[in-house]
C-alpha positions in Angstrom: 0.0 0.0 0.0 1.5 3.3 -1.1 0.6 6.7 0.4 -1.3 7.6 -2.7 -3.7 4.6 -2.3 -7.2 5.6 -1.0 -7.8 4.3 2.5 -9.5 0.9 2.7 -12.7 0.5 4.5 -12.8 -2.0 7.2 -15.9 -4.0 8.0 -16.8 -5.5 11.3 -17.9 -9.2 11.2 -20.8 -9.9 13.4 -19.3 -13.0 15.0 -22.5 -14.3 16.6 -24.3 -14.1 13.2 -21.4 -15.8 11.4 -21.3 -18.6 13.9 -25.1 -19.1 13.8 -25.0 -19.4 9.9 -21.9 -21.7 10.0 -23.5 -23.9 12.6 -26.6 -24.3 10.5 -24.7 -25.2 7.3 -22.2 -27.5 9.0 -25.1 -29.4 10.8 -27.0 -29.6 7.5 -23.9 -30.9 5.6 -23.2 -33.5 8.3 -26.8 -34.7 8.4 -26.9 -35.1 4.6 -23.6 -36.9 4.6 -24.7 -39.2 7.4 -28.3 -40.0 6.2 -28.2 -39.6 2.5 -24.7 -40.7 1.6 -23.5 -43.2 4.3 -26.6 -44.8 5.8 -28.7 -45.0 2.6 -26.2 -47.5 1.2 -25.8 -49.7 4.3 -27.7 -53.0 4.2 -30.4 -53.2 6.7 -30.5 -49.4 7.5 -30.8 -48.0 4.0 -34.6 -48.4 4.0 -34.9 -46.3 7.2 -32.9 -43.4 5.6 -35.0 -43.6 2.4 -38.2 -43.7 4.4 -37.4 -40.7 6.5 -35.8 -38.5 3.8 -38.7 -36.2 3.1 -39.3 -35.4 6.8 -35.6 -34.7 7.3 -35.5 -32.4 4.3 -38.7 -30.6 5.3 -37.2 -30.1 8.8 -34.0 -28.8 7.3 -36.0 -26.3 5.1 -38.0 -25.2 8.1 -34.9 -24.6 10.2 -33.4 -22.6 7.3 -36.5 -20.5 6.9 -36.5 -19.6 10.7 -32.8 -18.8 10.5 -33.3 -16.6 7.4 -36.2 -14.7 8.9 -34.2 -14.2 12.1 -31.0 -13.0 10.3 -32.6 -11.5 7.1 -30.7 -10.1 4.1 -29.1 -12.5 1.7 -30.3 -15.6 3.6 -33.9 -14.6 2.7 -32.9 -14.0 -1.0 -31.2 -17.4 -1.1 -34.3 -19.0 0.4 -36.5 -17.2 -2.1 -34.4 -18.4 -5.0 -34.4 -22.0 -3.8 -38.2 -21.9 -3.2 -38.8 -21.7 -6.9 -36.3 -24.4 -8.0 -38.8 -27.1 -8.7 -36.2 -28.9 -10.8 -33.9 -29.6 -7.9 -36.0 -29.7 -4.6 -38.9 -31.8 -3.6 -42.3 -30.1 -3.2 -42.2 -30.5 0.6 -39.1 -28.4 0.8 -40.5 -25.8 -1.7 -43.6 -25.4 0.3 -41.6 -24.7 3.4 -39.4 -22.2 1.8 -42.2 -20.5 0.0 -43.0 -18.6 3.2 -39.9 -16.5 2.4 -41.6 -15.1 -0.6 -44.1 -13.0 1.3 -43.7 -13.5 5.0 -40.6 -11.3 5.5 -41.0 -9.4 8.9 -40.5 -5.6 8.9 -37.4 -4.2 10.6 -38.1 -2.3 13.9 -38.5 1.4 13.6 -35.7 2.0 16.1 -33.3 0.2 13.8 -34.4 2.2 10.8 -34.0 5.5 12.7 -30.5 4.5 13.9 -29.5 3.8 10.3 -30.9 7.1 9.1 -29.1 9.0 11.9 -25.8 7.3 11.0 -26.3 8.0 7.2 -27.4 11.6 7.5 -25.1 12.4 10.4 -27.9 14.1 12.4 -31.0 13.1 14.2 -34.0 11.9 12.2 -36.1 14.6 13.6 -33.9 17.2 11.9 -34.1 15.5 8.5 -37.8 14.5 8.5 -40.8 16.5 9.7 -42.7 13.2 9.8 -41.8 9.5 9.4 -44.4 6.8 9.3 -43.9 4.3 12.0 -45.4 1.5 9.9 -43.8 0.5 6.7 -45.7 0.5 3.5 -43.7 -2.5 2.3 -41.0 -4.8 3.7 -38.8 -7.1 1.6 -35.6 -9.1 2.2 -33.2 -6.3 1.5 -35.3 -3.1 1.8 -38.3 -1.5 3.5 -40.4 1.5 2.6 -41.7 4.1 4.9 -43.6 7.3 4.0 -41.8 10.4 5.2 -42.0 14.2 4.8 -38.8 16.3 4.7 -38.2 18.9 7.4 -38.2 22.5 6.2 -36.2 24.2 4.6 -35.2 21.0 2.7 -35.8 21.1 -1.0 -35.4 17.6 -2.5 -34.0 17.0 -5.9 -35.2 14.2 -8.1 -32.6 12.3 -10.1 -33.9 9.9 -12.6 -31.8 7.7 -15.0 
């Protein structure tokens, strides 16, 4: 790095979130490896693995959906993508993941206000005369609230 290089932004990793996601995927991988790869091919036990497969996959999808709703963001997007992949997943799994298409919970208003304060560098009350406490829409990566700018702000519309 030379003195002329722009400063690099550093990002904090939410360790608890990272560990929660890793724990889920490691447990899912080990379960699939155990039941669907190893036990399925053992004589005398293979029928049990085959018979319980759909229930196990449904449970895995349910746990993923709960994790995605709790942690949000890209996990919800990935679940939404998987919920329409009828070519690779059984219907029971698709039904479980389909809840991520329209059941995304709204972010709490306090969290929205904290983000706005950090982005604008001043309290929300100085930027907006009014901010709707209820979102008009909530999705996996964004949320829409009605707001009115505080005077003497004059917004500018930029359209591409």
